[in-house]
C-alpha positions in Angstrom: 125.8 168.9 96.5 124.4 170.2 93.2 127.6 169.1 91.5 127.3 165.6 92.9 123.7 165.3 91.7 124.7 166.6 88.3 127.5 164.0 88.0 125.1 161.3 89.1 122.6 162.3 86.4 125.3 162.1 83.9 126.2 158.6 85.2 129.7 159.8 86.2 130.1 157.9 89.5 133.8 158.7 89.9 133.3 162.4 89.6 130.2 162.4 92.0 132.2 160.5 94.6 135.1 162.9 94.2 132.8 165.8 94.8 131.4 164.2 97.9 134.8 163.5 99.3 135.8 167.2 99.0 133.6 168.1 101.9 134.9 167.6 105.5 131.8 165.7 106.6 133.1 165.1 110.1 133.2 168.9 110.7 129.6 169.5 109.3 126.4 170.3 111.2 123.9 167.4 111.5 121.6 169.0 109.0 124.4 168.9 106.4 124.7 165.1 107.1 121.0 164.8 106.4 121.5 166.5 103.0 124.6 164.4 102.4 122.7 161.2 102.9 120.2 162.3 100.2 123.1 163.0 97.9 124.7 159.6 98.6 121.3 158.0 97.8 121.3 159.7 94.5 124.7 158.2 93.6 123.5 154.8 94.8 120.4 154.9 92.6 121.7 156.6 89.5 125.3 155.5 89.3 125.3 152.1 91.0 121.7 151.1 90.2 121.2 150.1 93.8 117.7 151.4 94.6 117.4 149.3 97.8 120.5 150.9 99.3 119.2 154.3 98.1 116.0 153.7 99.9 117.8 152.8 103.2 119.8 156.1 102.9 116.6 158.0 102.2 114.8 156.5 105.2 117.8 157.5 107.4 117.8 161.0 106.0 114.1 161.4 106.4 114.2 160.4 110.0 117.1 162.6 110.7 115.5 165.6 108.9 112.3 165.1 111.0 114.5 165.2 114.2 116.5 168.2 113.1 113.9 170.5 111.5 111.5 172.3 113.8 109.6 174.3 111.2 106.4 172.5 109.9 106.6 174.5 106.7 110.2 173.3 106.1 109.2 169.7 107.0 106.4 169.8 104.5 108.6 171.1 101.7 111.3 168.5 102.5 108.7 165.7 102.6 107.4 166.8 99.1 110.9 165.9 97.7 111.4 162.9 99.9 108.0 161.4 98.8 109.0 161.9 95.1 112.5 160.5 95.3 111.4 157.6 97.5 108.7 156.8 94.9 111.4 156.8 92.2 113.7 154.5 94.2 110.8 152.2 95.0 109.8 152.0 91.3 113.4 151.2 90.4 113.4 148.5 93.1 110.0 147.1 91.9 108.3 148.0 95.2 106.0 150.9 94.0 102.5 151.1 95.1 99.5 152.4 93.1 99.6 155.6 95.0 103.3 156.1 94.3 102.7 155.4 90.6 100.1 158.1 90.5 102.5 160.4 92.4 105.2 159.7 89.7 102.7 160.3 86.9 101.8 163.7 88.5 105.5 164.5 88.9 106.1 163.8 85.1 103.7 166.6 84.4 104.9 169.1 87.0 106.8 171.7 85.0 107.7 173.6 88.2 110.1 170.8 89.2 112.1 169.6 86.2 114.4 167.3 88.2 111.4 165.5 89.6 110.0 165.3 86.0 113.2 163.6 84.8 113.4 161.2 87.8 109.7 160.3 87.5 110.1 159.6 83.7 113.1 157.4 84.6 111.1 155.5 87.2 108.1 155.0 85.1 110.2 153.8 82.2 111.8 151.1 84.4 108.4 150.3 86.0 106.7 149.7 82.6 109.6 147.8 81.3 109.4 145.5 84.3 105.7 145.1 83.7 106.4 144.2 80.0 104.7 147.3 78.7 107.4 148.3 76.2 105.2 150.8 74.4 104.6 152.9 77.5 108.2 152.5 78.7 109.2 153.9 75.3 107.0 157.0 75.9 108.9 157.8 79.0 112.3 157.0 77.5 111.5 159.4 74.6 110.7 162.1 77.2 114.1 161.6 78.7 115.8 161.5 75.2 114.1 164.9 74.4 114.7 166.6 77.7 117.9 165.1 79.0 119.8 163.4 76.2 123.2 163.5 78.0 122.0 162.2 81.3 123.2 158.7 80.8 122.1 157.4 84.3 118.5 158.1 83.4 118.7 155.5 80.6 119.4 152.6 82.9 117.5 149.4 81.8 116.4 146.5 83.9 119.5 144.5 83.0 121.6 147.3 84.5 120.0 146.8 87.8 120.8 143.0 87.7 124.4 143.7 86.8 124.6 146.2 89.6 123.9 143.5 92.2 127.4 142.2 91.6 129.1 145.5 92.4 131.0 145.9 95.6 128.9 147.8 98.1 130.0 151.4 98.5 129.5 153.2 101.8 129.8 156.9 101.2 131.7 159.3 103.5 128.6 160.6 105.2 127.4 157.1 106.1 130.9 156.4 107.4 131.1 159.6 109.5 127.6 158.9 111.0 128.6 155.2 111.8 131.8 156.4 113.5 129.8 159.0 115.6 127.3 156.3 116.6 130.2 154.0 117.7 131.7 156.9 119.7 128.5 157.8 121.4 127.6 154.2 122.3 131.1 153.7 123.9 130.7 156.8 126.1 
């Protein structure tokens, strides 16, 4: 999964998908599927600039995690990341709330979680671009340039999201396995 996320950060959709396809998802435990959905959402957001699809996958994964995890401590930890990644996708989709904006601003300063820092900078750059505040967007773009200059996906601009709407929809292997299982269970 880490390799998929790395490829997604670099904007290398083909390699990210190749990594996802290496796993025999139909043989995995349900919790693995939950993680897989998060990974697919990362590809949807960073490689395909499809934050709405990413949000759907994140919602599905969050619900599944909540059903599969019994430990309240683990749930709290998982929700910490879900809340951040959801805020990133919602900002990219233009659906962020004031609370999520504050969450992203805190994430940018959170040195314990560098991946969250990068994603939050990415989201805030897009949000401020959308709001017409190019100066503030530039601050976040500069942070990305200084901290992750080779992560091409993090430099997506608003126009990239518009172009992405014309892409053919991609259903990842985890999504396909889960749909197949749903059909099989409903036909029983």
